[in-house]
Structure formats: structure tokens, C-alpha cells
Chimera marker file (.cmm) of the C-alpha trace (Angstrom):
<marker_set name="trace">
<marker id="1" x="-1.208" y="-51.281" z="81.285" r="1" g="1" b="0" radius="0.5"/>
<marker id="2" x="-2.923" y="-49.599" z="84.239" r="1" g="1" b="0" radius="0.5"/>
<marker id="3" x="-5.583" y="-46.942" z="84.060" r="1" g="1" b="0" radius="0.5"/>
<marker id="4" x="-5.656" y="-43.686" z="86.037" r="1" g="1" b="0" radius="0.5"/>
<marker id="5" x="-8.266" y="-40.973" z="86.228" r="1" g="1" b="0" radius="0.5"/>
<marker id="6" x="-7.271" y="-37.302" z="86.339" r="1" g="1" b="0" radius="0.5"/>
<marker id="7" x="-9.783" y="-34.881" z="87.849" r="1" g="1" b="0" radius="0.5"/>
<marker id="8" x="-9.618" y="-31.111" z="88.091" r="1" g="1" b="0" radius="0.5"/>
<marker id="9" x="-11.797" y="-28.204" z="89.104" r="1" g="1" b="0" radius="0.5"/>
<marker id="10" x="-13.076" y="-26.042" z="86.240" r="1" g="1" b="0" radius="0.5"/>
<marker id="11" x="-11.452" y="-22.661" z="85.748" r="1" g="1" b="0" radius="0.5"/>
<marker id="12" x="-13.911" y="-19.925" z="84.725" r="1" g="1" b="0" radius="0.5"/>
<marker id="13" x="-13.159" y="-18.447" z="81.318" r="1" g="1" b="0" radius="0.5"/>
<marker id="14" x="-11.070" y="-21.354" z="80.055" r="1" g="1" b="0" radius="0.5"/>
<marker id="15" x="-11.990" y="-24.407" z="78.040" r="1" g="1" b="0" radius="0.5"/>
<marker id="16" x="-10.016" y="-27.373" z="76.822" r="1" g="1" b="0" radius="0.5"/>
<marker id="17" x="-9.444" y="-27.443" z="73.092" r="1" g="1" b="0" radius="0.5"/>
<marker id="18" x="-8.565" y="-30.317" z="70.822" r="1" g="1" b="0" radius="0.5"/>
<marker id="19" x="-5.136" y="-30.797" z="69.328" r="1" g="1" b="0" radius="0.5"/>
<marker id="20" x="-5.549" y="-30.778" z="65.575" r="1" g="1" b="0" radius="0.5"/>
<marker id="21" x="-2.191" y="-29.997" z="63.982" r="1" g="1" b="0" radius="0.5"/>
<marker id="22" x="-3.273" y="-30.756" z="60.443" r="1" g="1" b="0" radius="0.5"/>
<marker id="23" x="-6.054" y="-28.171" z="60.459" r="1" g="1" b="0" radius="0.5"/>
<marker id="24" x="-4.395" y="-25.387" z="62.455" r="1" g="1" b="0" radius="0.5"/>
<marker id="25" x="-1.036" y="-25.212" z="60.732" r="1" g="1" b="0" radius="0.5"/>
<marker id="26" x="0.699" y="-26.027" z="64.010" r="1" g="1" b="0" radius="0.5"/>
<marker id="27" x="2.216" y="-29.223" z="62.678" r="1" g="1" b="0" radius="0.5"/>
<marker id="28" x="5.985" y="-29.402" z="62.352" r="1" g="1" b="0" radius="0.5"/>
<marker id="29" x="6.979" y="-27.497" z="59.224" r="1" g="1" b="0" radius="0.5"/>
<marker id="30" x="10.235" y="-29.084" z="58.080" r="1" g="1" b="0" radius="0.5"/>
<marker id="31" x="10.948" y="-32.110" z="55.978" r="1" g="1" b="0" radius="0.5"/>
<marker id="32" x="8.679" y="-34.130" z="53.777" r="1" g="1" b="0" radius="0.5"/>
<marker id="33" x="5.120" y="-33.988" z="55.172" r="1" g="1" b="0" radius="0.5"/>
<marker id="34" x="5.034" y="-37.774" z="55.106" r="1" g="1" b="0" radius="0.5"/>
<marker id="35" x="7.967" y="-37.985" z="57.521" r="1" g="1" b="0" radius="0.5"/>
<marker id="36" x="6.839" y="-35.435" z="60.143" r="1" g="1" b="0" radius="0.5"/>
<marker id="37" x="5.584" y="-36.920" z="63.363" r="1" g="1" b="0" radius="0.5"/>
<marker id="38" x="3.999" y="-35.869" z="66.624" r="1" g="1" b="0" radius="0.5"/>
<marker id="39" x="4.068" y="-38.332" z="69.502" r="1" g="1" b="0" radius="0.5"/>
<marker id="40" x="1.811" y="-38.018" z="72.541" r="1" g="1" b="0" radius="0.5"/>
<marker id="41" x="2.726" y="-39.937" z="75.707" r="1" g="1" b="0" radius="0.5"/>
<marker id="42" x="0.592" y="-40.253" z="78.831" r="1" g="1" b="0" radius="0.5"/>
<marker id="43" x="2.347" y="-41.477" z="81.963" r="1" g="1" b="0" radius="0.5"/>
<marker id="44" x="2.064" y="-41.548" z="85.705" r="1" g="1" b="0" radius="0.5"/>
<marker id="45" x="5.108" y="-40.380" z="87.669" r="1" g="1" b="0" radius="0.5"/>
<marker id="46" x="4.388" y="-40.865" z="91.344" r="1" g="1" b="0" radius="0.5"/>
<marker id="47" x="1.563" y="-38.478" z="92.238" r="1" g="1" b="0" radius="0.5"/>
<marker id="48" x="1.668" y="-36.746" z="88.835" r="1" g="1" b="0" radius="0.5"/>
<marker id="49" x="-0.123" y="-37.287" z="85.541" r="1" g="1" b="0" radius="0.5"/>
<marker id="50" x="2.371" y="-36.429" z="82.813" r="1" g="1" b="0" radius="0.5"/>
<marker id="51" x="1.498" y="-35.722" z="79.186" r="1" g="1" b="0" radius="0.5"/>
<marker id="52" x="4.330" y="-35.123" z="76.734" r="1" g="1" b="0" radius="0.5"/>
<marker id="53" x="3.977" y="-34.088" z="73.121" r="1" g="1" b="0" radius="0.5"/>
<marker id="54" x="7.059" y="-34.447" z="70.926" r="1" g="1" b="0" radius="0.5"/>
<marker id="55" x="7.339" y="-33.314" z="67.313" r="1" g="1" b="0" radius="0.5"/>
<marker id="56" x="9.988" y="-33.677" z="64.619" r="1" g="1" b="0" radius="0.5"/>
<marker id="57" x="9.739" y="-30.087" z="63.429" r="1" g="1" b="0" radius="0.5"/>
<marker id="58" x="12.093" y="-27.126" z="63.192" r="1" g="1" b="0" radius="0.5"/>
<marker id="59" x="12.526" y="-26.656" z="66.917" r="1" g="1" b="0" radius="0.5"/>
<marker id="60" x="12.003" y="-23.304" z="68.627" r="1" g="1" b="0" radius="0.5"/>
<marker id="61" x="14.328" y="-20.415" z="67.921" r="1" g="1" b="0" radius="0.5"/>
<marker id="62" x="16.493" y="-19.784" z="70.996" r="1" g="1" b="0" radius="0.5"/>
<marker id="63" x="15.740" y="-16.050" z="70.841" r="1" g="1" b="0" radius="0.5"/>
<marker id="64" x="12.058" y="-16.564" z="71.743" r="1" g="1" b="0" radius="0.5"/>
<marker id="65" x="12.295" y="-19.540" z="74.106" r="1" g="1" b="0" radius="0.5"/>
<marker id="66" x="12.338" y="-17.437" z="77.283" r="1" g="1" b="0" radius="0.5"/>
<marker id="67" x="9.188" y="-15.619" z="76.107" r="1" g="1" b="0" radius="0.5"/>
<marker id="68" x="7.246" y="-18.623" z="74.823" r="1" g="1" b="0" radius="0.5"/>
<marker id="69" x="4.693" y="-18.702" z="77.661" r="1" g="1" b="0" radius="0.5"/>
<marker id="70" x="4.134" y="-14.937" z="77.613" r="1" g="1" b="0" radius="0.5"/>
<marker id="71" x="0.914" y="-13.598" z="76.029" r="1" g="1" b="0" radius="0.5"/>
<marker id="72" x="1.143" y="-12.554" z="72.370" r="1" g="1" b="0" radius="0.5"/>
<marker id="73" x="4.371" y="-14.456" z="71.699" r="1" g="1" b="0" radius="0.5"/>
<marker id="74" x="3.992" y="-16.169" z="68.337" r="1" g="1" b="0" radius="0.5"/>
<marker id="75" x="6.033" y="-17.318" z="65.370" r="1" g="1" b="0" radius="0.5"/>
<marker id="76" x="3.018" y="-18.215" z="63.235" r="1" g="1" b="0" radius="0.5"/>
<marker id="77" x="-0.262" y="-16.666" z="62.181" r="1" g="1" b="0" radius="0.5"/>
<marker id="78" x="-2.171" y="-16.496" z="65.434" r="1" g="1" b="0" radius="0.5"/>
<marker id="79" x="-2.721" y="-14.459" z="68.556" r="1" g="1" b="0" radius="0.5"/>
<marker id="80" x="0.094" y="-15.947" z="70.598" r="1" g="1" b="0" radius="0.5"/>
<marker id="81" x="-2.263" y="-16.696" z="73.481" r="1" g="1" b="0" radius="0.5"/>
<marker id="82" x="-2.487" y="-20.490" z="73.343" r="1" g="1" b="0" radius="0.5"/>
<marker id="83" x="0.689" y="-21.385" z="75.215" r="1" g="1" b="0" radius="0.5"/>
<marker id="84" x="0.253" y="-18.511" z="77.680" r="1" g="1" b="0" radius="0.5"/>
<marker id="85" x="-3.266" y="-19.724" z="78.533" r="1" g="1" b="0" radius="0.5"/>
<marker id="86" x="-2.102" y="-23.354" z="78.733" r="1" g="1" b="0" radius="0.5"/>
<marker id="87" x="0.692" y="-22.373" z="81.124" r="1" g="1" b="0" radius="0.5"/>
<marker id="88" x="-1.728" y="-20.481" z="83.387" r="1" g="1" b="0" radius="0.5"/>
<marker id="89" x="-4.223" y="-23.359" z="83.380" r="1" g="1" b="0" radius="0.5"/>
<marker id="90" x="-1.493" y="-25.831" z="84.367" r="1" g="1" b="0" radius="0.5"/>
<marker id="91" x="-0.333" y="-23.558" z="87.200" r="1" g="1" b="0" radius="0.5"/>
<marker id="92" x="-3.903" y="-22.946" z="88.402" r="1" g="1" b="0" radius="0.5"/>
<marker id="93" x="-4.254" y="-26.716" z="88.872" r="1" g="1" b="0" radius="0.5"/>
<marker id="94" x="-0.986" y="-27.008" z="90.803" r="1" g="1" b="0" radius="0.5"/>
<marker id="95" x="0.909" y="-28.303" z="87.789" r="1" g="1" b="0" radius="0.5"/>
<marker id="96" x="3.478" y="-27.129" z="85.306" r="1" g="1" b="0" radius="0.5"/>
<marker id="97" x="4.020" y="-26.789" z="81.574" r="1" g="1" b="0" radius="0.5"/>
<marker id="98" x="7.574" y="-26.878" z="80.230" r="1" g="1" b="0" radius="0.5"/>
<marker id="99" x="9.454" y="-27.660" z="77.042" r="1" g="1" b="0" radius="0.5"/>
<marker id="100" x="12.808" y="-28.601" z="75.565" r="1" g="1" b="0" radius="0.5"/>
<marker id="101" x="13.692" y="-27.848" z="71.977" r="1" g="1" b="0" radius="0.5"/>
<marker id="102" x="16.516" y="-28.412" z="69.558" r="1" g="1" b="0" radius="0.5"/>
<marker id="103" x="16.819" y="-26.541" z="66.266" r="1" g="1" b="0" radius="0.5"/>
<marker id="104" x="16.363" y="-28.876" z="63.330" r="1" g="1" b="0" radius="0.5"/>
<marker id="105" x="15.225" y="-31.752" z="65.543" r="1" g="1" b="0" radius="0.5"/>
<marker id="106" x="11.968" y="-30.707" z="67.168" r="1" g="1" b="0" radius="0.5"/>
<marker id="107" x="10.439" y="-29.950" z="70.541" r="1" g="1" b="0" radius="0.5"/>
<marker id="108" x="8.850" y="-31.711" z="73.478" r="1" g="1" b="0" radius="0.5"/>
<marker id="109" x="6.220" y="-30.040" z="75.642" r="1" g="1" b="0" radius="0.5"/>
<marker id="110" x="5.494" y="-31.622" z="79.022" r="1" g="1" b="0" radius="0.5"/>
<marker id="111" x="2.321" y="-31.004" z="81.018" r="1" g="1" b="0" radius="0.5"/>
<marker id="112" x="2.448" y="-32.222" z="84.640" r="1" g="1" b="0" radius="0.5"/>
<marker id="113" x="-0.702" y="-32.218" z="86.772" r="1" g="1" b="0" radius="0.5"/>
<marker id="114" x="-1.111" y="-33.574" z="90.290" r="1" g="1" b="0" radius="0.5"/>
<marker id="115" x="-3.289" y="-36.640" z="90.605" r="1" g="1" b="0" radius="0.5"/>
<marker id="116" x="-6.397" y="-36.288" z="92.749" r="1" g="1" b="0" radius="0.5"/>
<marker id="117" x="-6.007" y="-37.672" z="96.265" r="1" g="1" b="0" radius="0.5"/>
<marker id="118" x="-8.028" y="-40.534" z="97.643" r="1" g="1" b="0" radius="0.5"/>
<marker id="119" x="-11.350" y="-38.981" z="98.569" r="1" g="1" b="0" radius="0.5"/>
<marker id="120" x="-12.874" y="-42.016" z="100.315" r="1" g="1" b="0" radius="0.5"/>
<link id1="1" id2="2" r="1" g="1" b="0" radius="0.2"/>
<link id1="2" id2="3" r="1" g="1" b="0" radius="0.2"/>
<link id1="3" id2="4" r="1" g="1" b="0" radius="0.2"/>
<link id1="4" id2="5" r="1" g="1" b="0" radius="0.2"/>
<link id1="5" id2="6" r="1" g="1" b="0" radius="0.2"/>
<link id1="6" id2="7" r="1" g="1" b="0" radius="0.2"/>
<link id1="7" id2="8" r="1" g="1" b="0" radius="0.2"/>
<link id1="8" id2="9" r="1" g="1" b="0" radius="0.2"/>
<link id1="9" id2="10" r="1" g="1" b="0" radius="0.2"/>
<link id1="10" id2="11" r="1" g="1" b="0" radius="0.2"/>
<link id1="11" id2="12" r="1" g="1" b="0" radius="0.2"/>
<link id1="12" id2="13" r="1" g="1" b="0" radius="0.2"/>
<link id1="13" id2="14" r="1" g="1" b="0" radius="0.2"/>
<link id1="14" id2="15" r="1" g="1" b="0" radius="0.2"/>
<link id1="15" id2="16" r="1" g="1" b="0" radius="0.2"/>
<link id1="16" id2="17" r="1" g="1" b="0" radius="0.2"/>
<link id1="17" id2="18" r="1" g="1" b="0" radius="0.2"/>
<link id1="18" id2="19" r="1" g="1" b="0" radius="0.2"/>
<link id1="19" id2="20" r="1" g="1" b="0" radius="0.2"/>
<link id1="20" id2="21" r="1" g="1" b="0" radius="0.2"/>
<link id1="21" id2="22" r="1" g="1" b="0" radius="0.2"/>
<link id1="22" id2="23" r="1" g="1" b="0" radius="0.2"/>
<link id1="23" id2="24" r="1" g="1" b="0" radius="0.2"/>
<link id1="24" id2="25" r="1" g="1" b="0" radius="0.2"/>
<link id1="25" id2="26" r="1" g="1" b="0" radius="0.2"/>
<link id1="26" id2="27" r="1" g="1" b="0" radius="0.2"/>
<link id1="27" id2="28" r="1" g="1" b="0" radius="0.2"/>
<link id1="28" id2="29" r="1" g="1" b="0" radius="0.2"/>
<link id1="29" id2="30" r="1" g="1" b="0" radius="0.2"/>
<link id1="30" id2="31" r="1" g="1" b="0" radius="0.2"/>
<link id1="31" id2="32" r="1" g="1" b="0" radius="0.2"/>
<link id1="32" id2="33" r="1" g="1" b="0" radius="0.2"/>
<link id1="33" id2="34" r="1" g="1" b="0" radius="0.2"/>
<link id1="34" id2="35" r="1" g="1" b="0" radius="0.2"/>
<link id1="35" id2="36" r="1" g="1" b="0" radius="0.2"/>
<link id1="36" id2="37" r="1" g="1" b="0" radius="0.2"/>
<link id1="37" id2="38" r="1" g="1" b="0" radius="0.2"/>
<link id1="38" id2="39" r="1" g="1" b="0" radius="0.2"/>
<link id1="39" id2="40" r="1" g="1" b="0" radius="0.2"/>
<link id1="40" id2="41" r="1" g="1" b="0" radius="0.2"/>
<link id1="41" id2="42" r="1" g="1" b="0" radius="0.2"/>
<link id1="42" id2="43" r="1" g="1" b="0" radius="0.2"/>
<link id1="43" id2="44" r="1" g="1" b="0" radius="0.2"/>
<link id1="44" id2="45" r="1" g="1" b="0" radius="0.2"/>
<link id1="45" id2="46" r="1" g="1" b="0" radius="0.2"/>
<link id1="46" id2="47" r="1" g="1" b="0" radius="0.2"/>
<link id1="47" id2="48" r="1" g="1" b="0" radius="0.2"/>
<link id1="48" id2="49" r="1" g="1" b="0" radius="0.2"/>
<link id1="49" id2="50" r="1" g="1" b="0" radius="0.2"/>
<link id1="50" id2="51" r="1" g="1" b="0" radius="0.2"/>
<link id1="51" id2="52" r="1" g="1" b="0" radius="0.2"/>
<link id1="52" id2="53" r="1" g="1" b="0" radius="0.2"/>
<link id1="53" id2="54" r="1" g="1" b="0" radius="0.2"/>
<link id1="54" id2="55" r="1" g="1" b="0" radius="0.2"/>
<link id1="55" id2="56" r="1" g="1" b="0" radius="0.2"/>
<link id1="56" id2="57" r="1" g="1" b="0" radius="0.2"/>
<link id1="57" id2="58" r="1" g="1" b="0" radius="0.2"/>
<link id1="58" id2="59" r="1" g="1" b="0" radius="0.2"/>
<link id1="59" id2="60" r="1" g="1" b="0" radius="0.2"/>
<link id1="60" id2="61" r="1" g="1" b="0" radius="0.2"/>
<link id1="61" id2="62" r="1" g="1" b="0" radius="0.2"/>
<link id1="62" id2="63" r="1" g="1" b="0" radius="0.2"/>
<link id1="63" id2="64" r="1" g="1" b="0" radius="0.2"/>
<link id1="64" id2="65" r="1" g="1" b="0" radius="0.2"/>
<link id1="65" id2="66" r="1" g="1" b="0" radius="0.2"/>
<link id1="66" id2="67" r="1" g="1" b="0" radius="0.2"/>
<link id1="67" id2="68" r="1" g="1" b="0" radius="0.2"/>
<link id1="68" id2="69" r="1" g="1" b="0" radius="0.2"/>
<link id1="69" id2="70" r="1" g="1" b="0" radius="0.2"/>
<link id1="70" id2="71" r="1" g="1" b="0" radius="0.2"/>
<link id1="71" id2="72" r="1" g="1" b="0" radius="0.2"/>
<link id1="72" id2="73" r="1" g="1" b="0" radius="0.2"/>
<link id1="73" id2="74" r="1" g="1" b="0" radius="0.2"/>
<link id1="74" id2="75" r="1" g="1" b="0" radius="0.2"/>
<link id1="75" id2="76" r="1" g="1" b="0" radius="0.2"/>
<link id1="76" id2="77" r="1" g="1" b="0" radius="0.2"/>
<link id1="77" id2="78" r="1" g="1" b="0" radius="0.2"/>
<link id1="78" id2="79" r="1" g="1" b="0" radius="0.2"/>
<link id1="79" id2="80" r="1" g="1" b="0" radius="0.2"/>
<link id1="80" id2="81" r="1" g="1" b="0" radius="0.2"/>
<link id1="81" id2="82" r="1" g="1" b="0" radius="0.2"/>
<link id1="82" id2="83" r="1" g="1" b="0" radius="0.2"/>
<link id1="83" id2="84" r="1" g="1" b="0" radius="0.2"/>
<link id1="84" id2="85" r="1" g="1" b="0" radius="0.2"/>
<link id1="85" id2="86" r="1" g="1" b="0" radius="0.2"/>
<link id1="86" id2="87" r="1" g="1" b="0" radius="0.2"/>
<link id1="87" id2="88" r="1" g="1" b="0" radius="0.2"/>
<link id1="88" id2="89" r="1" g="1" b="0" radius="0.2"/>
<link id1="89" id2="90" r="1" g="1" b="0" radius="0.2"/>
<link id1="90" id2="91" r="1" g="1" b="0" radius="0.2"/>
<link id1="91" id2="92" r="1" g="1" b="0" radius="0.2"/>
<link id1="92" id2="93" r="1" g="1" b="0" radius="0.2"/>
<link id1="93" id2="94" r="1" g="1" b="0" radius="0.2"/>
<link id1="94" id2="95" r="1" g="1" b="0" radius="0.2"/>
<link id1="95" id2="96" r="1" g="1" b="0" radius="0.2"/>
<link id1="96" id2="97" r="1" g="1" b="0" radius="0.2"/>
<link id1="97" id2="98" r="1" g="1" b="0" radius="0.2"/>
<link id1="98" id2="99" r="1" g="1" b="0" radius="0.2"/>
<link id1="99" id2="100" r="1" g="1" b="0" radius="0.2"/>
<link id1="100" id2="101" r="1" g="1" b="0" radius="0.2"/>
<link id1="101" id2="102" r="1" g="1" b="0" radius="0.2"/>
<link id1="102" id2="103" r="1" g="1" b="0" radius="0.2"/>
<link id1="103" id2="104" r="1" g="1" b="0" radius="0.2"/>
<link id1="104" id2="105" r="1" g="1" b="0" radius="0.2"/>
<link id1="105" id2="106" r="1" g="1" b="0" radius="0.2"/>
<link id1="106" id2="107" r="1" g="1" b="0" radius="0.2"/>
<link id1="107" id2="108" r="1" g="1" b="0" radius="0.2"/>
<link id1="108" id2="109" r="1" g="1" b="0" radius="0.2"/>
<link id1="109" id2="110" r="1" g="1" b="0" radius="0.2"/>
<link id1="110" id2="111" r="1" g="1" b="0" radius="0.2"/>
<link id1="111" id2="112" r="1" g="1" b="0" radius="0.2"/>
<link id1="112" id2="113" r="1" g="1" b="0" radius="0.2"/>
<link id1="113" id2="114" r="1" g="1" b="0" radius="0.2"/>
<link id1="114" id2="115" r="1" g="1" b="0" radius="0.2"/>
<link id1="115" id2="116" r="1" g="1" b="0" radius="0.2"/>
<link id1="116" id2="117" r="1" g="1" b="0" radius="0.2"/>
<link id1="117" id2="118" r="1" g="1" b="0" radius="0.2"/>
<link id1="118" id2="119" r="1" g="1" b="0" radius="0.2"/>
<link id1="119" id2="120" r="1" g="1" b="0" radius="0.2"/>
</marker_set>
């Protein structure tokens, strides 16, 4: 296994937050709690650092998918700002945030960020 370092400039007004599904209620909500999973993968694809998070939850209703990264879009108790802010942060760093989802199966969110160039 090789190791890569991802660097980025800070964006005023934004901070990274931890992923804590169990405490925030964001964990997948279907099935027996003992069988729900979230898988996080970190990979390098060429000049990109790629993080994917896959869950075995309900999936995202097709009627809100096109609005998911818009401010105040939510299906749970919350402000609906988390994904909108995450999308803007990814774009501000030259990256992208996307997802695929299937009802009854779950969703995968993919964050792609460019790797820092050789600064020597």
C-alpha cells in the first residue's frame, strides 16, 4: 500500500467536520441496525485523491436527487446545508462531489480532489 498526502488551501468560513453517523442520525435507516454498513474508501486515480462513502441505507428519493447539493435541501431533521457546503468546498479546491443512489440499496458519495503538484 502506498501513501499519498493531500494538501489544500484553507477556505475562510468553512471547517472540516467529522463523520459520526451514529451520533447525528445520518446513518442508513433501513434494516436491522446490526446489518447497516458504511464503507469509506480512499484511492488515488491519476492526479486525483478520491474518497468514496457507500452506505446500505434507503437510497435517495429520485424526486430530490437533482436538488441534493442545493442549500436547505433535507430529508431529515437538519438545516440542509451540509451537502451544499461540501459541494462548494470541493469545487473551490478544483474538485467535485457527486453521488449515485438506488432506492432500497443505498448510496455512494464520491469526493474527488486534485493532488498537489510537485513543489520542489
